[in-house]
C-alpha positions as CSV (number, residue, x, y, z in Angstrom):
1,M,11.1,-0.9,16.8
2,E,7.9,-1.6,18.8
3,E,7.5,2.1,19.6
4,I,7.8,2.9,15.8
5,D,5.2,0.3,14.8
6,K,2.8,1.6,17.4
7,L,3.2,5.1,16.2
8,L,2.7,4.2,12.6
9,K,-0.3,2.1,13.4
10,K,-1.9,4.8,15.6
11,H,-1.5,7.5,12.9
12,N,-2.1,5.2,9.9
13,N,1.4,5.8,8.6
14,F,0.6,9.5,8.5
15,I,-1.3,9.1,5.2
16,G,-2.6,12.5,4.3
17,A,-0.7,14.2,7.1
18,Q,1.7,17.1,6.6
19,I,5.3,17.6,7.3
20,R,5.1,20.9,9.2
21,S,8.9,21.5,9.6
22,I,12.3,20.0,9.7
23,E,14.4,21.7,12.3
24,F,18.2,21.7,12.1
25,I,19.6,21.3,15.7
26,D,23.2,20.7,14.7
27,D,25.1,18.9,11.9
28,T,23.9,15.5,12.9
29,T,20.5,16.2,14.5
30,R,17.1,17.1,12.9
31,V,13.6,17.3,14.4
32,V,10.8,16.4,12.0
33,T,7.3,17.6,13.0
34,L,4.3,15.7,11.4
35,V,0.8,17.1,11.8
36,E,-2.6,15.5,11.2
37,Q,-5.4,17.8,10.3
38,D,-9.2,17.5,10.2
39,D,-11.4,18.2,7.2
40,D,-11.4,21.9,8.0
41,G,-7.6,22.1,8.0
42,E,-7.3,22.4,11.8
43,D,-4.5,20.6,13.5
44,I,-5.7,17.6,15.5
45,S,-2.4,16.0,16.5
46,S,1.3,16.4,16.0
47,V,4.3,14.2,16.5
48,K,8.0,15.3,16.7
49,I,10.6,12.8,15.7
50,T,14.2,13.6,16.6
51,F,16.9,12.0,14.5
52,S,20.4,12.0,16.0
53,G,23.7,10.7,14.5
54,I,22.5,11.3,11.0
55,Q,24.4,9.3,8.5
56,S,22.8,10.7,5.3
57,S,19.9,12.8,4.4
58,R,18.1,14.7,1.6
59,I,16.2,17.6,3.1
60,L,13.9,19.9,1.1
61,E,13.4,23.6,1.7
62,Q,11.0,24.5,4.5
63,N,8.6,26.4,2.1
64,V,8.1,23.2,0.0
65,L,7.2,20.8,2.9
66,S,3.5,21.7,3.0
67,F,3.1,20.9,-0.7
68,L,4.5,17.3,-0.5
69,D,2.3,14.5,-1.6
70,M,1.6,12.6,1.6
71,L,-1.1,10.3,0.2
72,S,1.2,7.3,0.7
73,G,2.2,8.4,4.2
74,I,5.8,7.9,5.5
75,T,8.3,5.1,5.9
76,L,9.9,4.8,9.4
77,I,12.0,1.7,9.6
78,E,15.0,0.2,11.6
79,E,17.5,-1.8,9.6
80,N,21.0,-2.9,10.6
81,G,21.1,-0.6,13.6
82,L,20.0,2.5,11.5
83,Y,16.7,4.3,11.4
84,G,15.3,5.4,8.0
85,F,12.6,8.1,7.5
86,A,11.2,8.8,4.0
87,L,8.1,9.9,2.1
88,G,5.9,7.1,0.9
89,K,5.3,3.6,2.0
90,G,8.3,1.3,2.0
91,T,9.7,-1.6,3.9
92,A,13.5,-1.4,3.2
93,M,16.3,1.1,3.4
94,L,16.5,1.0,-0.4
95,H,13.1,2.8,-0.5
96,V,14.4,5.4,2.0
97,H,17.5,6.2,-0.2
98,N,15.3,6.6,-3.3
99,S,12.9,9.0,-1.7
100,P,12.9,12.8,-2.6
101,L,13.1,13.5,1.2
102,Y,14.8,11.1,3.6
103,I,16.9,10.8,6.8
104,V,19.1,7.9,7.9
105,S,20.3,8.1,11.5
106,S,21.7,6.0,14.3
107,G,19.3,7.4,16.9
108,I,15.6,8.3,17.1
109,K,13.4,9.8,19.8
110,I,9.6,10.2,19.4
111,Q,7.6,12.9,21.2
């Protein structure tokens, strides 16, 4: 959880960032790529988060991702041995399950 907290703090919860892609690796593994851009729209940093052992998810079509409202950033939490990723700022798995885009998994790797 410490690694997650550092990531969110470093990138200000990805407020205003963009979800560039969600790659399907297999039935229970997805890679989410988040990108921060400067005022000119140039990429300044990107982070890939691999979710494995996915328990549940709601994934939107790739062509919609760049239009998502990221003004509230993301939620990335650990609760009861599971990791939750969702749009918007939240502090509990309840928020994750109510988000229009979410992933709940048993494993996480940050690159």
